C-alpha positions as CSV (number, residue, x, y, z in Angstrom):
1,M,15.0,-12.5,4.2
2,T,12.2,-11.5,6.6
3,T,8.7,-11.1,5.3
4,F,5.7,-9.6,7.1
5,S,2.5,-11.0,5.7
6,T,-1.1,-10.2,6.2
7,S,-4.3,-10.7,4.3
8,R,-7.7,-9.2,4.2
9,Q,-11.1,-9.9,2.6
10,F,-12.8,-6.9,1.0
11,A,-16.4,-6.8,-0.2
12,A,-15.2,-5.1,-3.4
13,Q,-14.2,-6.6,-6.7
14,P,-10.4,-6.8,-7.6
15,S,-10.9,-4.1,-10.2
16,A,-12.1,-1.7,-7.4
17,V,-9.2,-2.6,-5.1
18,F,-6.7,-2.2,-8.0
19,A,-8.3,1.2,-8.8
20,A,-7.7,2.4,-5.2
21,I,-4.0,1.7,-5.8
22,R,-3.7,3.0,-9.4
23,D,-5.5,6.3,-8.7
24,A,-3.0,8.7,-7.0
25,D,-5.7,10.6,-5.1
26,K,-7.3,7.5,-3.7
27,L,-3.9,5.9,-2.8
28,A,-2.8,9.1,-1.0
29,S,-6.0,9.0,1.0
30,W,-5.3,5.5,2.5
31,W,-1.6,4.8,2.3
32,G,0.2,4.6,5.6
33,P,-0.7,4.1,9.2
34,A,-3.6,5.7,10.9
35,G,-3.2,9.5,11.3
36,F,-0.8,9.9,8.4
37,S,-1.3,11.9,5.2
38,N,0.6,11.9,2.0
39,R,2.0,14.3,-0.5
40,F,3.0,12.7,-3.9
41,E,5.7,14.4,-5.9
42,V,6.1,11.7,-8.6
43,F,3.6,9.0,-9.3
44,E,4.3,7.0,-12.4
45,F,2.0,4.0,-12.2
46,R,3.7,1.7,-14.8
47,P,6.4,-1.0,-14.6
48,G,9.6,0.8,-13.8
49,G,7.8,3.9,-12.8
50,R,8.9,6.0,-9.8
51,W,6.8,6.9,-6.8
52,V,8.3,9.7,-4.8
53,F,6.2,10.9,-1.8
54,T,6.3,12.3,1.7
55,M,4.3,10.7,4.4
56,I,3.3,13.2,7.1
57,G,2.9,11.9,10.6
58,P,0.1,12.9,13.0
59,D,2.6,15.3,14.7
60,G,3.6,16.9,11.3
61,T,6.9,15.0,10.9
62,P,7.7,14.4,7.3
63,Y,9.0,11.0,6.1
64,A,10.5,10.9,2.6
65,N,9.8,7.8,0.6
66,E,10.9,6.6,-2.8
67,S,9.7,3.4,-4.6
68,V,9.7,1.9,-8.0
69,F,6.7,-0.1,-9.4
70,T,8.3,-3.3,-10.6
71,T,5.3,-5.4,-11.5
72,L,1.7,-4.3,-12.3
73,V,-0.9,-6.9,-13.4
74,E,-4.2,-5.2,-13.7
75,D,-6.7,-6.3,-11.0
76,R,-4.2,-9.0,-9.8
77,N,-0.8,-7.8,-8.5
78,V,1.3,-4.8,-7.6
79,V,4.9,-5.2,-6.6
80,I,6.8,-2.2,-5.3
81,D,10.5,-1.8,-4.4
82,H,11.1,0.7,-1.7
83,V,14.4,2.1,-2.8
84,C,15.3,4.2,0.3
85,A,15.9,3.1,3.8
86,P,14.4,0.9,5.1
87,F,14.7,-1.2,1.9
88,F,12.0,-3.7,1.2
89,Q,9.8,-5.2,-1.5
90,L,6.0,-5.1,-1.1
91,S,3.8,-7.4,-3.1
92,I,0.1,-6.9,-3.1
93,S,-1.9,-9.8,-4.6
94,L,-5.6,-9.6,-5.4
95,E,-7.6,-12.8,-5.7
96,P,-11.3,-12.8,-6.7
97,I,-13.4,-14.7,-4.1
98,A,-17.2,-15.0,-3.6
99,G,-18.4,-11.5,-2.7
100,G,-15.2,-9.7,-3.3
101,T,-11.4,-9.9,-3.1
102,L,-8.8,-11.6,-1.0
103,L,-5.8,-9.3,-0.7
104,R,-2.4,-10.6,0.3
105,W,0.2,-8.1,1.5
106,D,3.7,-9.4,1.7
107,Q,6.5,-7.0,2.8
108,A,9.9,-8.6,2.4
109,F,13.1,-7.1,3.9
110,A,16.4,-8.6,2.6
111,D,18.2,-7.5,5.8
112,A,16.7,-9.5,8.7
113,K,18.3,-7.2,11.3
114,V,16.5,-4.1,9.8
115,A,13.3,-6.1,9.7
116,E,13.5,-6.9,13.4
117,Q,14.2,-3.2,14.2
118,V,11.1,-2.1,12.4
119,R,8.8,-5.1,13.2
120,H,7.0,-3.1,16.0
121,I,6.1,-0.4,13.5
122,V,5.5,-2.4,10.4
123,E,3.1,-5.1,11.7
124,P,0.5,-2.7,13.1
125,A,1.1,-0.2,10.3
126,N,0.3,-2.8,7.6
127,E,-3.0,-3.6,9.4
128,Q,-3.8,0.1,9.7
129,N,-3.1,0.5,5.9
130,L,-5.7,-2.2,5.1
131,D,-8.2,-0.6,7.6
132,R,-7.8,2.6,5.7
133,L,-8.1,0.9,2.3
134,N,-11.3,-0.8,3.5
135,A,-12.7,2.7,4.5
136,V,-12.0,4.0,1.0
137,L,-13.5,1.0,-0.7
138,N,-16.7,1.4,1.4
139,A,-17.0,5.1,1.0
140,P,-20.0,6.3,-1.0
141,S,-19.0,7.2,-4.5
142,I,-19.2,10.9,-5.5
143,A,-21.5,9.8,-8.4
144,G,-23.8,8.1,-5.9
145,R,-24.3,11.2,-3.8
């Protein structure tokens, strides 16, 4: 097993971070590396629910993805099994801290060889994911405009 782990502190409460994952429109706006967009075909945010989507690269290349939400603990934890290649499990943990949330992002690949083949993509992409999440969390709300 090879796990790529990162963490980030956000100046938003765990409920706001969880909402940015639970809400399909918000999730689509930040999921993936810089320059990518998303088209969700199925988004069943519940334990056992399917998440079928296409990530579209900056050059227009589509990347099909399918995952299953295995664990959802409101404002605390989301675990996703990516059920198409490359196979991995992603655990996103949210911990309340003074002034916000500590998010832990652990992406575990059962096949160490596959993990090494994608390491050069996954490590920077995970950081870019969290950069994009931070931008969503810091965006002025529509109600506040």
